[in-house]
N, C-alpha and C positions, 0 to 999 in steps of 0.2 A: 504493500500500500504506500509506504513512505517513498519507495523508489519511483513509483508511478508519478506521485505528486512532484517529487524533486525533478524528475525528467521534464514534466510539463513546465515547471517553473523555469528551468534552464533554457528550454526552447522559447519561452516567452521573452526572456532576457535577450536572446539572440535574434529575435524577430525584428524586422524594421519597425521604426516608430510609426509608420503609416499603416502597419498591418494589424489594425485593431480587430478586424474580422478573423484574421488568422489566430490571434491570441484567444478569442472566444472559442474557436473551433478546437484549439488544443485543450482548453479547460473542459469543454464538453466531452472530449475524448477521455480525459482523466476521470470525469464524473461517471461515465459509463462503466469504468473498471473499478472505481472506488467511490463510495458514497461521500460526496462533499456537501457541506452545509454552508449557508450564508449565516451572518451574525444573528439575524432574527430567529432563524431555525435553531441554531445552537443554543440561544438563550431560552427558547421554549422547551427544548429537550432537557436541558440541565436545570432549569428553574433558577438560573443565575442571570442577572441583568447584563445587558451589553456593556454598560459602563464598568461593571466589576470584571468582566472578561477582558476588556481592554486594559484595565489596571493590572490584571495578572500578567498580561503580555508585556506591559511596560516594565514590570518588576522582574521579568525573566522566568516566571513560574510556568508560563505557557510559551511555547515556541511561536515565532512569527508565522502568520498564515501565508498561504499562497495568494498572491495578488495579481489580478489581471490588469488593473490600472489603479490609480491613486485612491479611488473611493470604492473599490470593489475587492473583497477578499473572500476566500473559501477555506473551510476548516474540515479536516478529515475526522473520522469517527474516534480516533485516538484522543481528540480534544474532550470528547464526552467523558471517557474514562478518567482522563487526567483531572478535569474539573470536579468530578464526583469525588475523586481521591483527595483533592485539595480540601474540599468542604468536610470530608470525613476526618482528615487529619486535624483540621481546625476544631471540629466539634468534639472528637474523642480524646485528642492529645493536647489541645489548646496550643498548637504550634503556630508561631509566626511565619510569615511567608518566606523569610530568608532561610529558615531551617527547612521548610518544605521544598524550596527550590533546590537545596543541596540534596535532599533525599530523592527527589524525582529526576535529578540531572541525568543519571545513567539508565533510567528506566525506559524500556521500549513498550509503549502502551498498545502497540499493534500485536504484541506477543502476550498470549493469555497467561503464560507461566510467570512472567514478571509481574503482571497485574495481581495474580492470585497470591504471589509471595508477599507483596506489600499488604494485601488484605489480611493475610494471616498475621503479619507483624502488628497491624492495628488491633486485631482481636485479642492479642495477648493481654493478660490481666495487668492493670496498672499497679505500681508500687504503692506502699501504704501511705506515702505522702500525697497520693491523689493525682500526681502529675506524670509519673512514669519516667523511664530512662529517656534522656534527650528531650524532655518536655520543654515547653516554652518557658523562658525566663522573663521575657518582656515582649510587648507589642507596641508598635507605633500607633498614634491615633487613627491613621488610615487603615492599618491592619486590623485594629480593633473594630472599626466600623464595618469593614468587609467581613470580618469573622462573625459578628453578631447581627448584622443587618440594621443596626441603629444608625441614624444619620450622623454626620460629623457634628451637627448642631446639638444633637442629643448627647453625644459624647462630651462635648464642651459643657453642657448643662450638668452632667454628672460630676465633672471636675469642680464646677462652681459650688456644688452641694457638698464637696469634700467626700463624696462617696467613693470615688476612684481618685488615686493620687499618682500623677506622673512623677518620674524621677528627674534628675537634673538634665537628662537628655530628652525628656519629653515622652518616655516610654512607660508602659504600664506593666506591673508585676502580675504573677498568676492570681493573686487575691483580687486585684482590680479587674482582671479579665473575667474571673468567675462572677463577681458582682454585676458586671455589665451583661453577662450572659443571662443572669437571673432577671434583670430589668427587661432584656429582650424577650424573655418568656412571657412577661406581662402583655407585650404586644401580641404575641402569638395566641394567648387565651382570649383576646378580644378587647383589651383596654387600649383602644386605638386613638390616634389623634382626631379621627373623624368624630369620635364620641367626646372629644375635648379632654382626654386624659393626657396630661403633659408630664414629662420627666420631672419638672419642677414641683409637682404635687408630692413627690417623695420627701420634700423638705420636712414635712410633719414627722415622718419616721426618723429622719436624722436627728431632729430636735428632741424627740422623745427618748431615743436611744442614748443621746448624750446626757440628758437629764437623769435617766435611769443609771447609767454608768457612774456618774458623779455621786449619786446617792449611795450606790453599792460600795464604792471605794471609801466614801466617808464613814459609812457604817462599819465596814471591815476594819479600817484603820483605828477607829475608836475602840473596837472590841479586842483587838490584839495588842493594843498599846500597853506596855508594862507587863506583858505576859512572858517575856524572856525569849521570844522566838528570834532566831538569827535571820538575816536577810534572805538566805536561800530557803529556809523552811517557810517563811512568810510568803515568799513568791510562789512556792509549790502549792501551799494551801490555797492561795488566791486563784491560781490556774485551775486546780481541781474543783474548787467551789464553783467557778464560772462555768466550767464544763457541765456540771450537774444542773445549774440554774438554767443554762441554755436549753436543756431538755424540757424544762417547765414552760418556757415562754410560748412556743407555738401552740401547746395544748390550752394554756390559759387564754391566749389571744382568741383562738377559735371559740372557746366556751363563752367568752365575753360577747363576741359578735352574735352567737346564738341567743344569748340572754336578751340582748337589745332587740333582736328580731321578734322574739316572743313577747316582749313588752309592748311592741308596736302593733301587734295583732289585735 
């Protein structure tokens, strides 16, 4: 497949500039031997927007397509597998595009064996830290937007809320990546902008969590003061207690919502 397309491309380059018809005949010949897609068709098949596909190409995660002229390009079926693999690596391994580019560099997506080998690698259990070997350490704002489907403006809003925190280079760590994925899940369940649900509405959660955390630490500090605990023991006790309390919060939150619904009936 790749050889057919490469041959077509080389013949196009060698064709005279006035031979536009000849160029289209060559591409049509290649399409008969190998299914080639236009950008719109590729976007429909993969469920990924044309803008994101062009960004993947710009970042070198996808190869350059076969072009008949400046504004017309064709993509073989290997692009479908490669795009699906990119999305799977982003979703299951939280990998940024620079790492994915390295992983896919030597893969031949026209070969079923190479594709299945990478699928098996993705399906391996993650390590206990939840990120696995070679998992993402950071994502740029553009990568985070492409990974989650949130707009750049929504990513900026999350930064303003202090929900996600960029480092000195403007990149986001795995914790921020996970928080952004959860916000993206709110969009998927139906809390859309069409219904006027904005990222900024999460401000109330940030404010309440900060209030709760400050109250917890104040209570904890007052209770252990003068008890003779060294710094290490006090830190371990705080971490263990927070871990247990975090199991209470979702249950109590749901119970309170149910209570308010029942009162309104």
